C-alpha positions as CSV (number, residue, x, y, z in Angstrom):
1,M,115.6,98.7,6.1
2,T,113.2,95.8,6.2
3,K,115.6,93.9,8.4
4,W,115.3,96.7,11.1
5,R,111.6,96.7,10.8
6,E,111.3,93.0,11.3
7,A,113.6,93.3,14.3
8,G,111.6,96.2,15.7
9,R,108.4,94.2,15.3
10,K,109.9,91.1,16.9
11,Y,111.5,92.8,19.9
12,V,109.3,95.9,20.5
13,L,105.8,95.6,19.0
14,A,105.2,91.9,19.7
15,P,105.8,92.2,23.5
16,L,103.6,95.3,23.6
17,E,100.8,93.5,21.8
18,R,101.0,90.5,24.1
19,F,101.0,93.0,27.1
20,Y,97.9,94.8,25.6
21,Y,95.9,91.6,25.2
22,S,96.9,90.1,28.5
23,F,94.1,90.3,31.1
24,T,96.5,90.2,34.0
25,A,98.6,93.0,32.6
26,R,95.5,95.2,32.0
27,R,94.4,94.6,35.6
28,L,97.9,95.6,36.8
29,V,97.9,98.8,34.8
30,W,94.4,99.8,36.1
31,G,95.5,98.9,39.6
32,V,98.5,101.2,39.3
33,I,96.4,104.0,37.8
34,F,93.8,103.7,40.6
35,F,96.6,103.7,43.3
36,L,98.2,106.8,41.8
37,L,94.9,108.7,41.5
38,T,93.9,107.7,45.1
39,A,97.3,108.8,46.5
40,L,97.1,112.0,44.6
41,L,93.6,112.8,45.9
42,V,94.4,111.9,49.5
43,G,97.8,113.6,49.4
44,V,96.6,116.9,48.1
45,D,95.0,117.9,51.4
46,T,97.6,116.5,53.7
47,F,100.4,118.9,52.7
48,P,99.9,122.3,54.4
49,R,99.6,125.4,52.2
50,R,102.2,128.1,52.5
51,Q,100.9,130.9,54.6
52,V,102.1,134.5,54.3
53,L,102.0,135.9,57.9
54,E,103.2,139.4,58.8
55,V,104.1,140.7,62.2
56,G,101.4,142.9,63.7
57,Q,98.7,141.7,61.2
58,P,95.8,139.3,62.1
59,S,96.0,135.8,60.7
60,P,94.0,135.1,57.5
61,Q,92.8,131.9,59.1
62,D,92.4,130.1,62.4
63,F,95.1,127.6,63.4
64,L,94.2,124.6,65.6
65,A,96.7,123.4,68.1
66,R,97.4,119.7,68.6
67,Q,97.2,120.1,72.4
68,T,95.5,122.4,74.9
69,I,97.6,124.5,77.2
70,T,96.5,126.9,79.9
71,Y,98.4,130.1,80.6
72,E,97.7,132.0,83.8
73,S,98.7,135.7,83.7
74,E,100.0,136.7,87.1
75,V,99.2,140.4,86.5
76,L,95.6,139.8,85.4
77,T,95.1,137.4,88.3
78,A,96.4,139.9,90.8
79,Q,94.1,142.6,89.3
80,A,91.1,140.3,89.5
81,R,91.8,139.4,93.1
82,E,92.1,143.0,94.1
83,Q,88.8,143.8,92.3
84,A,87.0,140.9,94.0
85,A,88.4,141.9,97.4
86,R,87.0,145.5,96.9
87,Q,83.6,144.2,96.1
88,V,83.2,142.1,99.3
89,E,81.2,143.9,101.9
90,P,82.4,143.9,105.5
91,L,81.2,141.1,107.8
92,Y,80.5,143.5,110.7
93,R,79.7,147.2,111.1
94,L,81.1,149.5,113.7
95,D,78.3,151.2,115.6
96,N,79.7,154.3,117.4
97,Q,76.4,154.9,119.2
98,A,76.6,151.5,120.9
99,L,80.0,152.4,122.3
100,A,78.7,155.7,123.6
101,L,75.8,153.9,125.3
102,M,78.1,151.5,127.1
103,E,80.3,154.2,128.4
104,S,77.4,156.2,129.9
């Protein structure tokens, strides 16, 4: 049994001790830990959360589009034009009395 212990110490524990006491190895381990923690913190917010949306129900949050588009409704535009045309007063008025004066 002592033979296996000596071999374990020689091939397993000795390299681990050298690694533990090595300044470069410790810097490498801390660098990897820092990188993984940074990637985790930054990556948490980049993945979208799963949204449960149902037809006919309002959305639980606002969604922002990547680009702006404009949609012009032909029906609403026609209605607005008709309403605007109705609100315009005539440019001239017919005076029936003036016509009667001219005929006499």
